[in-house]
C-alpha positions, 0 to 999 in steps of 0.5 A: 500500500505504501509503495502504491501511494509513493509510485506517482511521486517517484514517477513524477520525480523521474520525469521532472528530473529528466525533462529538466536536465534535457531542457537546460541547454534550450533554456540557457539559450532562450530564457536566461534570467539576468540579475538586476537590483531586485534579484537574489541571484548574481549570475545569469541563470536559465529559467523555465524548468517549471515546464518540466514540473508541470508536465510531469505533474499533469502527465502522472496525475492525469494518467492515474485519476480523473482531473477536471478538464478546467483544472488541466486547461487553466494550468496549461493556459497559465503555463503559456502565459508564464512562458511568454512572460519569462521571455518578454514581460506582458503588461500587468493588466493583460497578465491579470486578466488572463490569470483571472480567466484561468481561475474563473474557469476552475471556480465557476465550473465547480459543482454548486453542492461544494460550499465553504460558507453555506450562509453566503449566497453562492455567487458571493462565495464564488467571487470571493474564492475567485479573488482569493485564488487569483491572489494565491496564484500571484503570491506563489509567483512572488515568493519564488524568488530564492533558490529552493524556496518554492520547493520548501513550500510546495513539498510539505504542503503537497505531501500533507495533501497526499496523506489526507487523500490516502486517509480519505479526507480529500478527493482521490483526484486532488490527492493524486495531483498533490502527490504527483506535484510533490514528486515533480518538485523533488525531481526539480530540487537538485537543479535548484539548490543553492547556487541554482542551475535553473529556475522555475520561471513564471511558466512554473510558478503560476500553474503550480499556484493554481494546482496547489490552490485547487487542492487546497480548495478541494480540502476546504470543500471537504469540510476542512477549511482550517487545514486548508488555511494552515498549510500555506500559512507562511506564504499567505502571511509573508506575501499578504503583509508585504502587499499591504505594507507596500500599498500603505507606502504608496509604492507600485505594489505590482512591480518587482521588489525585494520587500518580502520577509524572506528577501529581507532575511538574506539582506540581514545576513541569513544564508539562502540555505538557512532561509529555505531551511527555516521555511521548510521546517516551519512548513513541516510544523504547519503540515503537522498542525493541519493533519492534527486538526483533521484527525482530531475533529475538535473545535478546541484543538483547531483553535489551538492549532490556528493560534500555534501556527500564527505564533510560529509564522510570526516568530519566523517573520520577525526573525527574518526582519531583524539583522543577524548578530555578527 
């Protein structure tokens, strides 16, 4: 049973690693990310390996389970948008419209019986989900600014989702998709460890945001909204707090910057490996809390878990924002 559960991850990892390795000469030629004042890398580095991660995920998951066509189509659309944006940046408004269209195709084709807050009118709930999902797709892109950062986020989240699926607390299709994505990210990880040989690029981060977001929505639709909030809590906190701080300062919040807590950590003396290691450890703790809330089925334990998660995330954010002692 364990081997059967791990098979999608192993297969996706092999496909992702081989495709990444084979595509690197092409990416080196056509999709080179050159460092600038807002970059975390110091030498020109190819980007676009997200093609391998997304392809491996969809191939494996699609072969083993029925993944809704709007999810697959929207992921491919976002991958195409990201690919173009990696080579020649698109206007912000056009990019947002395409993202909103891709997310809307998923949200508004979901059966009406799947609800998170039944007291709200269905259309209001779906609009709120649409806005939240567009933000989630973008924040995954924004947080993909350091070697192994997305791996440190996505692997614990998708591993936890896979466990929840195999225990019957998540739909099999979402669980298999999460398991395949976990494996695909692990296959990409050796190429992205510091100093990275290749980046995901928008072609990877945008559809990965959509796929993880859909799995989290499936978890919430299956009666586990607290777990769906706990799993991405660090990404949500870092990106959302940074957004509101930039808005408050009247900055062009849609433009590239180095204001995220994880970016400030490297400016404050943290090594890249330590930052991603701390994020990975935090995400493991958040995954454990999410699994606890599902297994316990207790309002009291859920509230304690949410409080513990908030304290843990706040601790890491505060530590990242302070200079390291010399």
